[in-house]
C-alpha positions as CSV (number, residue, x, y, z in Angstrom):
1,M,0.0,0.0,0.0
2,R,2.8,2.4,0.9
3,K,4.5,1.6,-2.4
4,I,1.3,2.3,-4.4
5,C,0.9,5.7,-2.6
6,A,4.5,6.5,-3.4
7,I,3.9,5.7,-7.1
8,L,0.7,7.8,-7.2
9,L,2.5,10.7,-5.5
10,Y,5.3,10.5,-8.1
11,L,2.8,10.4,-11.0
12,A,0.9,13.4,-9.6
13,T,4.2,15.3,-9.5
14,I,5.6,14.3,-12.8
15,L,2.6,14.2,-15.2
16,P,1.9,18.0,-15.0
17,L,5.5,18.6,-16.0
18,F,5.1,16.4,-19.1
19,A,1.8,18.3,-19.9
20,L,3.6,21.6,-19.7
21,S,6.9,20.5,-21.3
22,G,5.7,21.5,-24.8
23,L,4.9,25.1,-23.9
24,P,8.5,26.4,-23.5
25,A,9.5,24.6,-26.8
26,R,6.5,26.2,-28.5
27,A,7.5,29.6,-27.2
28,Q,11.1,29.1,-28.2
29,S,10.0,28.1,-31.8
30,L,8.1,31.4,-32.1
31,R,11.0,33.5,-30.9
32,R,12.7,33.3,-34.3
33,Y,9.8,35.0,-35.9
34,E,9.5,37.6,-33.1
35,N,13.1,38.5,-33.7
36,L,12.3,39.5,-37.3
37,V,10.5,42.6,-35.9
38,S,12.6,45.2,-34.1
39,E,11.7,48.4,-32.3
40,Q,13.6,50.3,-35.0
41,D,11.4,48.7,-37.7
42,M,8.3,49.7,-35.8
43,R,9.6,53.3,-35.3
44,K,10.3,53.6,-39.0
45,T,6.8,52.3,-40.0
46,L,4.9,54.4,-37.5
47,G,7.0,57.5,-38.4
48,I,6.0,57.2,-42.1
49,L,2.3,56.8,-41.2
50,A,2.3,59.8,-38.8
51,D,4.5,62.0,-41.0
52,E,3.2,65.5,-41.9
53,R,3.1,64.4,-45.6
54,M,0.2,62.1,-44.7
55,E,-1.6,65.1,-43.3
56,G,-3.4,63.1,-40.6
57,R,-4.8,60.5,-43.0
58,A,-8.4,61.8,-43.1
59,S,-10.6,59.7,-45.4
60,G,-10.9,61.2,-48.9
61,T,-7.7,63.3,-48.7
62,T,-4.4,63.1,-50.5
63,G,-2.6,62.2,-47.3
64,K,-4.9,59.2,-46.7
65,T,-4.3,58.1,-50.3
66,L,-0.6,58.2,-49.7
67,A,-1.1,56.0,-46.6
68,E,-3.2,53.6,-48.7
69,L,-0.5,53.3,-51.3
70,F,2.1,52.7,-48.7
71,L,0.1,49.9,-47.1
72,A,-0.7,48.2,-50.4
73,G,3.0,48.3,-51.2
74,E,3.9,46.9,-47.8
75,F,1.4,44.1,-48.2
76,R,2.8,43.3,-51.6
77,S,6.5,43.3,-50.4
78,I,5.7,41.2,-47.3
79,G,4.2,38.6,-49.6
80,L,0.5,38.8,-48.9
81,K,-1.8,37.9,-51.8
82,P,-4.4,40.4,-53.1
83,W,-7.9,39.7,-52.0
84,N,-10.4,39.4,-54.9
85,W,-7.6,40.3,-57.4
86,T,-6.6,43.6,-55.7
87,Y,-5.2,45.0,-52.5
88,T,-7.9,47.6,-52.2
89,Q,-11.6,47.3,-51.5
90,S,-13.3,50.5,-52.8
91,F,-16.7,51.8,-51.9
92,K,-18.8,54.9,-51.7
93,Y,-19.6,56.6,-48.4
94,Q,-22.8,58.6,-48.5
95,D,-22.7,58.7,-52.3
96,S,-19.9,61.2,-52.5
97,L,-16.7,60.0,-50.7
98,I,-14.6,57.1,-52.0
99,L,-13.2,55.0,-49.2
100,R,-10.7,52.1,-49.6
101,N,-9.9,49.3,-47.2
102,V,-6.5,47.7,-47.9
103,V,-6.7,43.8,-47.8
104,G,-4.1,41.1,-48.0
105,L,-4.4,37.3,-47.7
106,L,-1.9,34.9,-46.2
107,P,-3.2,31.4,-47.1
108,A,-2.8,28.7,-44.5
109,S,0.0,26.2,-44.6
110,V,-2.6,23.4,-44.7
111,Q,-5.8,23.0,-46.6
112,T,-8.6,24.7,-44.7
113,D,-11.6,26.9,-45.2
114,E,-11.3,28.6,-41.9
115,Y,-10.1,32.2,-41.5
116,I,-8.9,34.7,-38.9
117,V,-9.3,38.4,-39.8
118,I,-6.7,40.8,-38.3
119,G,-7.5,44.5,-38.7
120,A,-6.5,48.0,-37.8
121,H,-7.9,51.3,-39.1
122,Y,-5.5,53.6,-40.8
123,D,-7.5,56.7,-41.2
124,H,-7.5,59.6,-38.7
125,L,-8.8,63.2,-38.3
126,G,-6.6,64.8,-40.9
127,R,-6.1,68.5,-41.0
128,L,-8.5,70.9,-39.2
129,G,-7.7,74.4,-40.3
130,H,-3.9,74.8,-40.2
131,T,-3.5,72.1,-37.7
132,I,-2.5,68.5,-38.6
133,Y,-3.6,65.7,-36.3
134,P,-0.9,63.0,-36.9
135,G,-2.7,60.1,-35.2
136,A,0.5,58.4,-34.1
137,D,-1.2,56.2,-31.5
138,D,-4.6,56.5,-33.1
139,N,-4.0,54.4,-35.1
140,A,-0.5,54.4,-36.7
141,S,0.5,52.2,-33.8
142,G,-2.2,49.6,-34.5
143,V,-1.3,49.5,-38.2
144,T,2.4,49.1,-37.3
145,A,1.5,46.1,-35.2
146,L,-0.7,44.8,-38.1
147,L,2.3,44.9,-40.5
148,S,4.6,43.3,-38.0
149,L,2.2,40.4,-37.5
150,A,2.0,40.0,-41.3
151,R,5.8,39.8,-41.5
152,M,6.0,37.2,-38.7
153,F,3.3,34.9,-40.0
154,T,4.6,35.2,-43.6
155,A,8.0,34.0,-42.4
156,M,6.4,31.2,-40.5
157,K,4.5,30.2,-43.7
158,A,7.8,30.2,-45.6
159,D,9.3,27.8,-43.1
160,G,6.2,25.5,-43.4
161,K,5.4,26.1,-39.7
162,G,2.0,27.6,-40.1
163,P,-0.4,29.4,-39.9
164,R,-3.0,26.6,-39.9
165,K,-5.8,29.0,-40.7
166,N,-6.1,31.5,-43.5
167,L,-5.2,35.0,-42.3
168,L,-6.9,38.1,-43.7
169,F,-5.0,41.3,-42.9
170,V,-7.2,44.4,-43.3
171,A,-6.3,48.1,-42.9
172,F,-9.8,49.8,-42.5
173,D,-10.6,53.2,-43.9
174,G,-13.5,55.2,-42.5
175,K,-13.2,54.3,-38.8
176,E,-13.7,58.0,-38.0
177,L,-16.8,57.9,-40.2
178,N,-18.8,55.6,-37.9
179,M,-16.7,52.6,-38.8
180,A,-17.6,52.7,-42.4
181,G,-14.8,50.5,-43.6
182,S,-15.3,47.6,-41.2
183,R,-19.1,47.8,-41.7
184,H,-18.7,47.6,-45.5
185,F,-16.2,44.8,-45.2
186,V,-18.5,42.7,-43.0
187,K,-21.5,43.4,-45.2
188,H,-19.7,42.3,-48.3
189,L,-17.8,39.3,-46.9
190,S,-17.6,36.5,-49.4
191,I,-16.7,34.1,-46.6
192,P,-19.5,32.4,-44.6
193,H,-19.4,34.0,-41.2
194,G,-19.2,30.6,-39.5
195,R,-15.8,30.0,-41.2
196,I,-14.2,33.0,-39.4
197,T,-12.7,31.7,-36.2
198,A,-12.1,35.2,-34.9
199,M,-11.6,38.8,-35.7
200,V,-8.7,40.5,-34.0
201,N,-8.7,44.3,-33.9
202,L,-5.7,46.5,-33.1
203,D,-6.6,50.1,-32.1
204,M,-4.2,52.3,-30.2
205,L,-1.4,50.1,-28.8
206,G,1.5,52.5,-28.4
207,T,1.3,54.2,-25.0
208,D,1.3,53.7,-21.2
209,L,-0.7,56.9,-20.5
210,V,-3.9,55.6,-18.9
211,P,-4.3,56.1,-15.1
212,P,-1.8,54.3,-12.9
213,R,-1.9,50.5,-12.8
214,R,0.0,47.8,-11.0
215,N,2.2,47.5,-14.0
216,R,2.8,50.3,-16.6
217,E,3.2,47.5,-19.1
218,Y,-0.5,46.7,-19.5
219,L,-2.9,45.6,-22.2
220,F,-6.6,45.9,-22.5
221,A,-8.6,43.1,-24.3
222,I,-12.3,43.7,-24.9
223,G,-14.4,40.8,-26.2
224,E,-12.6,37.7,-25.0
225,N,-16.0,36.5,-23.9
226,T,-17.2,36.3,-27.5
227,L,-14.5,33.7,-28.3
228,P,-15.2,30.0,-28.0
229,P,-14.5,28.7,-24.4
230,S,-11.4,26.8,-25.6
231,Y,-9.7,30.1,-26.5
232,Q,-10.6,31.9,-23.3
233,G,-7.8,32.0,-20.7
234,Y,-4.9,31.5,-23.0
235,L,-4.4,35.2,-23.4
236,S,-4.0,35.5,-19.6
237,Y,-1.4,32.7,-19.7
238,I,0.6,34.5,-22.4
239,C,0.5,37.9,-20.6
240,A,1.6,36.2,-17.3
241,R,4.7,34.6,-18.9
242,A,8.0,36.1,-17.7
243,F,8.9,37.1,-21.3
244,Y,5.9,39.4,-21.5
245,K,4.6,40.2,-18.1
246,L,1.8,42.3,-19.3
247,D,-0.9,43.5,-16.9
248,L,-3.9,42.2,-18.7
249,D,-7.3,43.8,-18.1
250,L,-10.4,42.1,-19.7
251,T,-12.9,44.4,-18.0
252,F,-11.6,47.9,-18.7
253,Y,-11.2,48.6,-14.9
254,G,-14.5,46.9,-14.2
255,S,-16.4,49.8,-15.8
256,R,-19.3,48.6,-17.8
257,T,-19.8,52.1,-19.3
258,F,-16.3,52.5,-20.6
259,Y,-16.1,48.8,-21.7
260,K,-19.2,49.3,-23.8
261,M,-18.0,52.5,-25.2
262,M,-14.7,50.9,-26.4
263,E,-16.5,47.9,-27.6
264,E,-19.1,49.7,-29.7
265,T,-16.8,52.4,-31.2
266,S,-14.0,50.1,-32.6
267,D,-13.8,48.1,-35.8
268,Q,-14.3,44.7,-34.3
269,Y,-17.9,45.7,-33.4
270,P,-19.5,45.1,-36.8
271,F,-18.0,41.6,-36.8
272,A,-19.4,40.9,-33.3
273,R,-22.8,42.2,-34.4
274,A,-22.7,39.7,-37.2
275,G,-22.1,36.9,-34.8
276,I,-18.3,36.6,-35.5
277,P,-16.1,36.2,-32.4
278,A,-14.2,39.5,-32.1
279,I,-11.7,40.9,-29.7
280,L,-10.1,44.4,-29.4
281,F,-6.6,44.9,-28.2
282,T,-5.8,48.4,-27.0
283,S,-3.8,50.6,-24.6
284,A,-6.9,52.9,-24.6
285,F,-7.5,56.6,-25.1
286,H,-5.5,59.2,-23.1
287,E,-4.8,62.9,-22.8
288,H,-3.4,63.1,-26.4
289,T,-6.3,61.2,-28.1
290,Y,-7.8,63.3,-31.0
291,K,-5.3,66.0,-30.4
292,K,-2.4,67.4,-32.4
293,T,0.0,66.1,-29.7
294,D,-0.7,62.5,-30.8
295,T,2.8,62.3,-32.3
296,P,5.5,59.7,-32.5
297,A,7.0,61.3,-29.4
298,I,4.4,59.8,-27.1
299,I,4.9,56.2,-28.4
300,D,6.7,53.6,-26.2
301,Y,8.2,51.4,-28.8
302,P,9.5,48.6,-26.5
303,L,6.0,48.3,-25.1
304,L,4.4,48.5,-28.6
305,R,6.7,45.6,-29.6
306,K,6.0,43.6,-26.5
307,R,2.2,43.9,-27.0
308,T,2.5,42.9,-30.6
309,M,4.5,39.8,-29.7
310,A,1.9,38.8,-27.1
311,I,-0.8,39.2,-29.7
312,F,1.2,37.2,-32.2
313,N,1.4,34.3,-29.7
314,F,-2.4,34.6,-29.1
315,I,-3.3,34.5,-32.8
316,N,-0.9,31.6,-33.4
317,R,-2.8,29.7,-30.7
318,L,-6.1,30.6,-32.4
319,C,-4.7,29.1,-35.6
320,A,-3.8,25.8,-33.8
321,E,-7.3,25.2,-32.4
322,N,-9.9,23.2,-34.5
């Protein structure tokens, strides 16, 4: 009897170690792709999008068109395939303004009809009078993260390591026009909604300027509860790992009012309304939001990179689930 108890105690101790043994190896295998994106790369990309020549990227302006051309060129150089034969999805807004989403596809490394949509809006307020609103955090930071994710997953595909679901990368136009770009995209989806595992939205990821928290390196995630139960909880695991150590908040300080405001005014919302699991990643609004002071100077590039890497791990996990 004593011998049996000893064996049971040994198994109770050692089996969890075997169960967890694959996790460090998995994390290590992703590190190669994470190392393809540097803070310097992100600084350069964000600087281009928030440059004065883009004039704040207001929909329908020359500056926004320059940003659109830049993003289409980046999608092409990264190796994303055009969606429906072109990188741009054009549509009319209120019968007068032409808006354009920029869309690129990374096919899965295995045969599948499942998709994950990864999006970030690239428009902003533009120029009001003689004042340019650069929109560095809102949302050049999210677009910078979007391009970084595309680079990492494309490299993974080249190595035959994934992704195991088709990835659609979308830079939305018209977010500042009542989410016109994401609404149009969802309305005209050629993919059955049930084939989209999740929509991941990136909106303002570059600062640590919200009220004090336990850890200045934090991340808000809104909409985890819309994901299938098998996906829930993994984000908390990633953010708790020593390599990231992000203070994850799934409730927006427990404020239902602010949670709902963030939920209903970002580009994942049209997807959620259509019954598609959708999650928003953000560092939230702050004293520079919608002001001319939203410049590259307020961006914390190490933190932007760390958040992007955590999101990369999370999406990779979504790709692995059936």
